[in-house]
N, C-alpha and C positions, 0 to 999 in steps of 0.2 A: 364688546365695546359698548360703552354707554351712549345714550342718545345724544347728549350734548356734544360729544366728540365727533359724531357723524355730521352734526350741523357745522362744527368748526371746519371739518374737511371740505364740506360743500362751499362754505364761505371762502376758504383759502383758494379753492379752484376758481370761483367766479371773480374774486378780487384780482387774482393774477391775470385772468382772462380779460377783465375790464381795463386794467392798467395798461396792458400791452396793446390791446385793440384801440382804446381811446387815445393813448399816447401816440401811436403810429398814425392814426387818422388825423389828429390835430397837428402833428408834425408835417404831414403831407399837405394839410390846408395852409400852413404857414409857408411851405415851399411854393404852393400855387400863388399865394398872394405876393411873393417876392420874385416871381418869374422863373423859378426853378422847376424841373420836371417832378410833378407830385408822385408819380408811381414809383420812381426810383427812390425818392425820399421816404415813401411809405415802407419800402423794403429795408432801407438802411436804418430807419428809426425802429422798426420791429427787431432788427438784429441787435441794436444797441440797448434796447429796453428789456431784454430777456431777464437778465439777472436782477434788475431793479424791480421787476414785477414779482419775482419770487420773494425778494426781501420785503417788499410792501405787503405781500400776502401773509407771510408768517409773523408780521408785526415787528420787524427790525431784527438786526443780527444779535444784539445783546441778549435778548430773551432766548434765542435758539442756542447760543453758546452756554448760557447758564443752565439750560435744561440738559444739554449734553453733559456738562460737568456734573450735574446732579445724578444723571443716569450712570455715569462711569464711576465716580468716586464714592457715591453713597449707595450704590447697587440698586438703584431705582430703575430697573429695566423697562417698566411699563411707561414711564415718562419718556425714556429714550425712544422707545418704539412709536409712541404717539407723535413725537416731534419728527421722526423720520417719515411717518405717514403724512403729516401735514406738509412737509417739504415735497413729497411725491405728489400730493394733490395739487400743490401750487405749480409744480413742473408740468402736470397734466393740463392745467389751465393755460400755461404758456404754450405748450405744444398745440393745443386746440386752437388758440388764437393764431399761431403761426400757420397752421393748416388753413384756417379761414382766409388769412391775408394772402397766402400763396395761391389759394383757389380764386380769390378776387383778382389778383394781379397776373395770374397765369404764369408764375415764375417758380423756380426751385430755390430752396434755401440751402 
């Protein structure tokens, strides 16, 4: 693998981690300001933001679909494998963020 692709995987991991962690924390802050229980809102927001963190990390759904199309129809398997690895890296960031939030809140997802 080339060096730039490794950097892209690391960026995908941390973007998805940041989107989920930040979104859930700010969602719980808004719950606190409106008088709702912030811990339960933190858990609910983290569950709701999972797929959006992955989509934000890979740069939107259209790029991923066009890369899959190129990999399947034009026999460019390396692009297909790279896109799958980017999605896996983004899923790893989401899972790490969920583990951090479950550790902080002492709850199970």
